[in-house]
KOLRO-957627 format. One record per residue: residue in one letter; y, x, z of N, C-alpha, C in turn. Coordinates in steps of 0.2 Angstrom, whole numbers, padded with zeros to 4 digits, always signed. Layout:
BEGIN
AYXZYXZYXZ
...
***
This chain:
BEGIN
M+0702+0720+0656+0707+0719+0651+0709+0727+0646
S+0705+0727+0643+0708+0734+0640+0716+0734+0636
N+0720+0738+0639+0728+0738+0634+0728+0736+0629
F+0723+0740+0626+0723+0738+0617+0722+0729+0616
L+0718+0725+0619+0717+0720+0617+0722+0715+0621
L+0725+0716+0626+0733+0715+0630+0739+0716+0625
F+0738+0722+0622+0743+0723+0617+0742+0717+0612
G+0737+0714+0609+0734+0709+0605+0736+0705+0606
F+0735+0701+0613+0738+0696+0615+0745+0695+0615
F+0749+0701+0616+0756+0700+0616+0757+0700+0610
A+0756+0701+0604+0758+0702+0598+0757+0693+0597
V+0750+0691+0597+0749+0683+0597+0754+0679+0598
A+0755+0683+0604+0761+0677+0609+0766+0678+0605
V+0770+0683+0603+0776+0683+0598+0774+0680+0592
F+0769+0680+0588+0769+0676+0583+0768+0670+0583
I+0765+0666+0589+0766+0659+0590+0775+0655+0591
Q+0773+0659+0596+0782+0657+0598+0787+0658+0593
S+0786+0663+0589+0792+0661+0582+0791+0659+0577
T+0783+0655+0577+0782+0653+0572+0779+0644+0575
V+0773+0643+0577+0771+0635+0578+0773+0634+0584
L+0778+0637+0589+0780+0633+0593+0788+0631+0592
N+0789+0631+0587+0798+0629+0582+0794+0621+0581
F+0787+0619+0582+0789+0612+0580+0786+0607+0585
F+0789+0614+0592+0786+0607+0600+0794+0608+0603
Q+0799+0609+0599+0805+0613+0604+0808+0606+0606
I+0811+0605+0611+0814+0600+0614+0823+0599+0616
E+0827+0598+0613+0833+0599+0611+0834+0607+0612
G+0831+0610+0607+0831+0615+0602+0829+0622+0606
V+0823+0621+0612+0824+0624+0616+0814+0625+0618
K+0810+0631+0618+0803+0632+0617+0799+0635+0621
P+0796+0635+0624+0792+0639+0628+0794+0646+0627
D+0793+0654+0632+0794+0658+0630+0787+0660+0632
L+0782+0660+0627+0775+0665+0628+0776+0671+0632
V+0779+0675+0629+0779+0683+0631+0781+0683+0638
L+0787+0678+0640+0787+0679+0646+0784+0677+0651
V+0779+0672+0650+0775+0668+0655+0770+0676+0653
M+0767+0676+0649+0762+0682+0650+0763+0688+0655
V+0771+0691+0653+0775+0696+0656+0773+0694+0664
I+0773+0689+0665+0773+0685+0672+0766+0685+0674
F+0761+0687+0670+0754+0683+0673+0752+0693+0673
A+0755+0696+0669+0751+0705+0670+0754+0706+0676
A+0760+0703+0677+0764+0709+0684+0758+0705+0689
L+0759+0698+0691+0756+0695+0697+0748+0697+0695
L+0745+0700+0692+0737+0702+0690+0738+0709+0692
R+0742+0713+0689+0740+0720+0687+0744+0725+0691
G+0752+0721+0694+0756+0725+0699+0762+0726+0696
Y+0765+0729+0700+0772+0733+0698+0773+0737+0690
K+0767+0742+0691+0771+0747+0685+0767+0742+0678
A+0761+0738+0679+0760+0736+0675+0765+0729+0671
G+0769+0726+0677+0774+0723+0675+0778+0725+0673
C+0781+0731+0674+0787+0735+0668+0785+0736+0662
G+0780+0738+0663+0776+0740+0656+0775+0735+0653
W+0771+0731+0653+0771+0726+0648+0776+0721+0647
G+0781+0722+0653+0789+0719+0651+0791+0723+0646
F+0791+0727+0646+0794+0733+0641+0791+0731+0634
V+0783+0731+0633+0780+0732+0627+0781+0722+0624
G+0782+0718+0628+0785+0711+0625+0790+0711+0624
G+0795+0713+0627+0802+0713+0625+0801+0716+0618
L+0799+0723+0617+0799+0726+0611+0799+0723+0605
L+0791+0720+0608+0789+0717+0600+0795+0710+0602
E+0797+0704+0604+0803+0701+0602+0807+0705+0600
D+0810+0709+0600+0815+0713+0596+0813+0716+0590
I+0809+0717+0590+0807+0720+0582+0806+0712+0579
Y+0802+0708+0581+0800+0702+0577+0806+0699+0575
T+0812+0696+0582+0818+0694+0578+0821+0698+0576
G+0824+0702+0579+0829+0709+0574+0836+0707+0578
N+0835+0703+0581+0842+0700+0587+0842+0705+0592
F+0850+0706+0593+0853+0710+0599+0847+0716+0600
F+0846+0719+0599+0839+0725+0600+0840+0726+0606
G+0836+0725+0611+0838+0728+0617+0836+0723+0623
L+0841+0717+0621+0841+0713+0625+0834+0711+0629
N+0827+0707+0624+0823+0707+0626+0819+0712+0632
I+0819+0716+0627+0818+0724+0632+0819+0725+0640
L+0826+0723+0641+0828+0724+0646+0826+0719+0651
N+0828+0714+0646+0827+0707+0652+0818+0707+0654
K+0814+0707+0649+0806+0706+0653+0804+0710+0655
M+0806+0718+0655+0805+0723+0660+0808+0719+0666
F+0815+0717+0667+0818+0717+0674+0812+0712+0677
I+0812+0705+0674+0806+0702+0677+0799+0704+0678
G+0796+0708+0673+0788+0709+0676+0790+0716+0683
C+0796+0720+0681+0795+0723+0690+0798+0718+0695
L+0803+0715+0694+0803+0710+0700+0795+0705+0702
V+0793+0703+0698+0787+0699+0699+0783+0705+0702
G+0782+0709+0699+0776+0714+0702+0777+0716+0710
L+0784+0717+0708+0786+0720+0718+0784+0717+0722
V+0783+0706+0722+0781+0704+0725+0775+0699+0725
E+0771+0703+0721+0765+0700+0719+0759+0700+0724
K+0759+0706+0729+0756+0706+0734+0757+0702+0738
H+0762+0696+0740+0764+0693+0745+0763+0686+0742
F+0758+0686+0737+0756+0680+0732+0748+0678+0732
Y+0746+0671+0734+0740+0670+0732+0736+0667+0725
K+0737+0673+0721+0737+0671+0715+0732+0666+0713
E+0726+0663+0717+0721+0662+0714+0723+0652+0714
S+0731+0651+0718+0735+0645+0718+0740+0645+0713
L+0737+0638+0708+0740+0637+0702+0747+0634+0703
V+0746+0634+0710+0754+0629+0711+0760+0635+0714
V+0756+0642+0716+0761+0647+0719+0763+0651+0711
V+0758+0649+0705+0757+0651+0701+0765+0650+0695
V+0765+0643+0697+0767+0638+0692+0774+0640+0694
T+0775+0640+0701+0781+0642+0707+0786+0648+0703
T+0782+0651+0702+0782+0658+0702+0787+0661+0696
T+0782+0657+0690+0783+0656+0684+0792+0652+0684
W+0792+0647+0685+0797+0645+0684+0804+0647+0689
F+0804+0649+0694+0809+0655+0697+0808+0661+0693
A+0805+0665+0691+0805+0670+0687+0809+0669+0679
S+0809+0662+0676+0811+0661+0670+0817+0660+0671
V+0819+0657+0679+0828+0653+0679+0831+0662+0678
V+0827+0665+0684+0831+0674+0684+0831+0676+0677
S+0827+0678+0673+0827+0677+0666+0832+0675+0662
S+0832+0669+0661+0837+0664+0656+0843+0667+0659
L+0846+0666+0668+0850+0668+0670+0854+0675+0666
G+0850+0681+0668+0849+0687+0665+0852+0688+0657
Q+0848+0684+0654+0849+0685+0647+0857+0680+0647
Y+0859+0675+0649+0864+0673+0649+0870+0678+0651
V+0868+0682+0655+0873+0688+0658+0875+0692+0652
L+0869+0692+0651+0870+0700+0645+0875+0698+0639
L+0871+0692+0635+0875+0686+0630+0879+0686+0630
T+0883+0685+0637+0891+0683+0638+0894+0690+0638
Y+0891+0696+0638+0894+0702+0638+0896+0705+0632
A+0890+0701+0629+0889+0703+0622+0895+0700+0618
G+0896+0696+0620+0904+0693+0618+0900+0685+0615
F+0896+0681+0617+0893+0675+0617+0897+0671+0622
V+0901+0667+0621+0905+0662+0627+0901+0656+0627
V+0895+0652+0630+0892+0646+0630+0896+0643+0638
S+0899+0638+0637+0899+0634+0643+0893+0636+0648
P+0893+0637+0656+0888+0639+0659+0886+0632+0661
S+0889+0627+0661+0886+0620+0663+0882+0617+0659
L+0882+0619+0652+0878+0619+0645+0873+0622+0646
A+0874+0629+0648+0867+0633+0649+0864+0633+0653
L+0866+0630+0661+0862+0627+0666+0858+0622+0661
M+0860+0617+0663+0857+0611+0660+0852+0612+0654
K+0855+0614+0648+0852+0613+0642+0846+0618+0642
I+0849+0623+0644+0844+0629+0641+0841+0634+0646
I+0844+0634+0654+0839+0638+0657+0835+0633+0661
L+0837+0626+0663+0831+0624+0667+0827+0620+0661
L+0829+0620+0656+0823+0616+0650+0818+0620+0649
V+0822+0627+0649+0815+0634+0646+0810+0636+0652
S+0814+0636+0660+0809+0635+0665+0803+0630+0668
F+0807+0625+0664+0801+0620+0665+0797+0621+0660
Y+0800+0621+0655+0793+0622+0647+0789+0627+0650
N+0792+0633+0653+0787+0640+0655+0784+0635+0660
A+0784+0633+0666+0780+0633+0670+0776+0626+0668
I+0773+0621+0663+0771+0617+0660+0763+0621+0658
T+0767+0626+0656+0762+0631+0649+0757+0634+0655
V+0759+0635+0661+0756+0639+0665+0749+0636+0665
P+0747+0629+0666+0739+0629+0670+0736+0628+0662
F+0738+0630+0656+0735+0629+0651+0732+0637+0649
L+0737+0642+0653+0734+0648+0650+0733+0651+0656
Y+0734+0651+0661+0734+0656+0668+0727+0658+0669
R+0724+0653+0670+0716+0652+0671+0711+0656+0665
W+0714+0656+0660+0711+0660+0653+0714+0668+0654
F+0720+0669+0655+0722+0676+0656+0720+0677+0663
S+0719+0675+0667+0716+0677+0674+0707+0682+0672
R+0704+0676+0668+0697+0678+0668+0697+0682+0663
A+0701+0683+0656+0699+0689+0652+0704+0695+0655
S+0707+0696+0659+0709+0703+0664+0703+0704+0669
K+0698+0699+0668+0695+0702+0675+0688+0705+0668
I+0689+0706+0663+0684+0708+0658+0687+0714+0658
Y+0680+0720+0659+0683+0727+0658+0680+0730+0652
I+0685+0731+0647+0683+0735+0640+0685+0740+0641
P+0682+0745+0641+0684+0753+0642+0690+0755+0635
D+0692+0757+0635+0700+0759+0631+0696+0766+0625
***
């Protein structure tokens, strides 16, 4: 998949996440499509792509939302790097492995966001954050994998010269 096409996918994911997914919230929480795509890019393309696309996805999110510029960049880039570092140890064709990886990476990402927001002065009860936000977002992200991963994996194998 060309980088131009992948950038388009990230832009569409930010748009869908900020508009359409507002109608599918549970307890005020919706899936983080950009994070899921960063995880997919890191799993399929490795460490450098995970870091790079984490930066791009976080930047697009920060530009679109306008809140706490840099928070999503740091968070998505860290997760992309982390997943990219361990991707060689995973059997990427197994949906169970990808769902588990997405769930775990989402938990780590949400915990990272919680810590960064706490340092920014937002105080939320740790138990409330864990039960109502972190676990719910992670579960929501994990259940999107069966719908998106095979499509993303197939699309990434198509080579379109840049």
